[in-house]
C-alpha positions as CSV (number, residue, x, y, z in Angstrom):
1,M,167.0,28.0,257.2
2,L,169.2,28.9,259.9
3,L,167.4,29.2,263.4
4,A,168.7,31.1,266.2
5,A,168.5,30.3,269.5
6,V,165.9,32.7,271.6
7,N,167.9,34.2,274.6
8,W,165.3,34.1,277.1
9,A,167.5,36.1,279.5
10,E,167.3,38.5,276.9
11,V,163.8,38.6,276.5
12,T,163.2,38.6,279.9
13,A,164.5,41.8,280.5
14,I,163.3,43.7,277.6
15,A,159.9,42.9,278.7
16,T,161.0,44.1,282.5
17,S,162.2,47.4,280.6
18,V,158.8,47.5,278.8
19,L,156.5,46.9,281.9
20,A,159.2,49.3,284.4
21,I,158.3,52.1,282.2
22,G,155.0,51.1,281.5
23,L,154.3,51.6,285.6
24,L,156.0,54.7,285.6
25,A,154.3,56.2,283.0
26,G,150.9,55.1,284.8
27,F,152.0,56.6,288.7
28,V,153.4,59.8,287.0
29,T,149.7,60.1,285.3
30,A,148.1,59.2,288.3
31,V,150.0,61.5,289.9
32,F,149.0,64.4,287.4
33,A,145.5,63.4,287.7
34,A,145.2,63.8,291.3
35,Q,146.8,67.0,290.9
36,Q,144.5,68.2,288.3
37,A,141.5,67.1,291.0
38,R,143.0,68.9,293.9
39,E,143.6,71.8,291.7
40,A,139.8,71.6,290.7
41,R,138.6,71.2,294.4
42,R,140.5,74.5,294.9
43,S,138.9,76.2,292.4
44,R,135.6,75.1,293.2
45,E,136.0,75.8,297.1
46,A,137.7,79.3,295.6
47,L,134.5,80.1,293.4
48,M,131.5,78.4,296.2
49,A,133.9,80.2,298.7
50,A,133.5,83.7,297.3
51,E,129.8,83.6,296.1
52,F,128.8,82.4,299.8
53,F,131.1,85.4,301.4
54,R,129.4,87.6,298.6
55,R,126.3,86.8,300.1
56,W,127.0,88.3,303.8
57,N,126.9,92.0,302.3
58,E,123.9,91.4,300.1
59,D,120.8,93.8,301.8
60,A,118.5,91.3,303.1
61,L,122.2,89.6,305.6
62,V,123.1,93.4,306.7
63,E,119.8,94.4,307.5
64,A,119.4,91.2,309.9
65,R,123.0,92.0,311.4
66,R,122.1,95.7,312.2
67,M,118.9,94.2,313.5
68,V,121.3,92.1,315.6
69,G,123.8,94.6,316.4
70,R,121.2,96.5,317.7
71,F,121.1,95.1,321.0
72,K,123.3,95.2,323.1
73,S,123.4,91.9,325.2
74,A,122.4,88.1,324.7
75,D,119.7,88.6,327.0
76,E,118.1,91.9,324.8
77,L,118.4,89.8,322.0
78,R,117.0,86.3,323.8
79,D,114.2,88.7,325.5
80,A,113.7,90.1,321.6
81,F,113.7,87.0,319.6
82,A,111.4,85.1,321.7
83,A,108.7,88.0,321.8
84,Y,109.1,88.0,317.9
85,V,109.0,84.4,317.3
86,A,105.6,83.9,319.5
87,A,104.2,86.9,317.9
88,D,105.3,85.5,314.6
89,A,106.6,89.4,313.7
90,P,108.0,90.0,310.3
91,E,111.4,91.1,312.6
92,A,111.9,87.2,313.3
93,Y,111.8,86.5,309.6
94,V,114.6,89.2,309.9
95,L,116.7,87.2,311.9
96,Y,116.6,84.2,311.3
97,R,118.3,85.1,308.0
98,E,121.7,85.1,310.3
99,L,120.9,82.1,311.2
100,D,119.8,80.2,308.2
101,Y,123.0,81.5,306.8
102,F,125.5,80.1,309.6
103,E,123.7,76.9,309.5
104,Q,124.0,77.0,305.4
105,L,127.6,77.5,305.7
106,A,128.2,74.7,308.7
107,A,126.3,72.2,306.1
108,L,128.7,73.2,303.4
109,E,131.6,72.5,306.3
110,T,130.3,68.9,307.2
111,L,129.8,67.9,303.6
112,G,133.5,68.9,302.6
113,A,132.7,71.7,299.9
114,F,134.4,74.7,303.1
115,D,137.4,74.3,304.7
116,L,137.6,74.5,308.3
117,E,140.7,76.7,307.9
118,L,139.1,78.9,305.2
119,I,136.2,79.3,308.0
120,K,138.4,79.9,310.9
121,L,140.5,82.5,308.9
122,L,137.0,84.3,307.7
123,L,135.1,84.3,310.6
124,G,136.9,82.6,313.4
125,R,135.9,83.8,316.6
126,T,133.9,86.1,315.3
127,L,131.1,83.3,314.6
128,I,131.8,82.1,318.0
129,E,130.8,85.0,319.7
130,R,127.2,85.2,317.3
131,W,126.8,81.5,318.6
132,E,127.6,83.0,322.3
133,M,124.7,85.8,321.6
134,W,122.4,83.4,319.6
135,K,122.5,80.6,322.2
136,P,120.0,82.0,325.1
137,A,117.7,83.5,322.1
138,L,117.6,80.1,320.4
139,D,116.8,78.4,323.6
140,A,114.4,80.8,325.2
141,A,112.2,80.7,321.7
142,H,113.1,77.0,320.6
143,G,114.4,75.1,323.3
144,P,117.6,73.2,322.8
145,G,118.9,71.8,319.8
146,V,118.0,74.0,317.1
147,Y,120.4,74.8,314.2
148,P,122.8,71.8,315.4
149,L,125.1,72.3,312.3
150,F,126.0,75.6,313.5
151,D,126.4,74.6,316.8
152,G,128.5,72.2,315.8
153,L,130.6,74.1,313.6
154,V,131.1,76.4,316.5
155,A,132.6,73.4,318.7
156,K,134.8,72.9,315.5
157,L,136.2,76.1,315.5
158,R,136.7,76.0,319.3
159,R,138.7,73.6,319.3
160,S,140.9,74.4,316.7
161,L,141.6,78.0,317.8
162,D,142.0,76.6,321.3
163,R,145.0,74.4,320.4
164,P,148.2,75.7,321.0
165,A,150.3,76.0,318.0
166,S,152.7,73.0,317.6
167,A,156.3,73.6,316.6
168,A,155.3,73.1,313.3
169,D,153.6,76.2,313.0
170,A,155.6,78.7,315.1
């Protein structure tokens, strides 16, 4: 029986090659899985955004926006809204639809379900202007601190929109 001496240098080289190939395959798999997860998240966000913004044009929110649009100033809205709330009038509940919509949007952004950049692109300064219209009415009817997520989203948008563009953005 002929026994060959084991060349441990060759065994080590082969084992190292197998390990390197396995490590490379694991890395490629991890990158692919991360890319798939990112794509799935983008798709989910796009579907959620489409649904959420579709609601903006439903009759209930259109009615609320029309009602808000009738007020020529934040002061007019403040006076009317405070009276509606005090009287528990149906108009108050119509107006709450818009406030609730924006609070829900802010909640989704806070939880990471909506990207701030998407909100900035779609609503931007319009959302800030709407908050400025609503804030006196909310303070008069309920005091400060109601709709805190809406307020916080507006603060984020202000910071984002007021930040000077970097050289990379140009």
